C-alpha positions in Angstrom: 13.1 20.8 -10.9 10.1 18.6 -11.1 6.7 19.4 -9.5 5.0 16.8 -7.4 1.5 16.2 -8.7 -1.8 16.2 -6.8 -2.4 13.2 -4.6 1.3 12.9 -3.8 2.6 13.6 -0.3 6.2 14.1 0.8 6.7 12.8 4.3 9.9 13.8 6.2 10.8 11.0 8.6 14.1 12.4 10.0 13.0 12.5 13.6 11.0 10.2 15.8 8.2 12.8 16.0 8.0 13.1 12.2 8.1 9.3 11.8 5.1 9.1 14.1 3.3 11.8 12.1 4.0 10.1 8.8 2.8 6.8 10.3 -0.4 8.3 11.5 -0.9 10.0 8.1 -0.6 6.8 6.2 -2.9 4.9 8.7 -5.6 7.7 8.2 -5.4 7.6 4.4 -5.6 3.8 4.3 -8.5 3.7 6.7 -10.5 6.4 4.9 -9.9 5.3 1.4 -9.8 1.5 2.0 -6.6 1.3 0.0 -3.1 0.2 1.0 -0.2 2.6 0.4 2.8 1.0 -1.4 1.3 -2.5 -1.7 4.0 -4.0 -3.9 1.8 -7.0 -4.9 -1.0 -4.6 -6.0 1.4 -2.5 -8.0 2.9 -5.6 -9.7 -0.6 -7.0 -10.5 -1.9 -3.7 -11.9 1.2 -3.2 -14.0 0.9 -6.7 -15.5 4.1 -8.1 -13.8 2.2 -10.8 -12.1 -1.0 -12.6 -13.1 -4.3 -13.1 -11.2 -3.1 -16.6 -10.3 0.2 -15.3 -9.1 -1.6 -12.8 -6.8 -3.8 -15.5 -5.5 -0.8 -17.7 -4.6 0.9 -14.7 -2.9 -2.2 -13.9 -0.9 -2.8 -17.5 0.1 0.8 -17.8 1.3 0.3 -15.1 3.9 -1.1 -15.7 7.4 -4.8 -14.8 7.8 -5.1 -11.1 8.4 -6.1 -7.7 7.0 -3.2 -7.6 4.5 -4.1 -11.0 3.1 -7.8 -10.0 3.0 -6.9 -6.8 1.1 -4.9 -8.7 -1.6 -7.9 -11.1 -2.0 -10.2 -8.2 -2.6 -8.1 -7.1 -5.5 -9.1 -10.3 -7.3 
């Protein structure tokens, strides 16, 4: 058995109601903390799998919007 550490949440999404609850939880966390949950580009950048230039190209390839703006703030 492995304990889940602080700052980790287990979200059961087996029903439509629990899916909505999980979605609302993620939206609240992202809004309050100003961070994206499971942003693969951010993870890749922070782990050194992609460079600053790679992240810039990825961000610029996206349509204008909040997600693109978030990626650009990482730079």
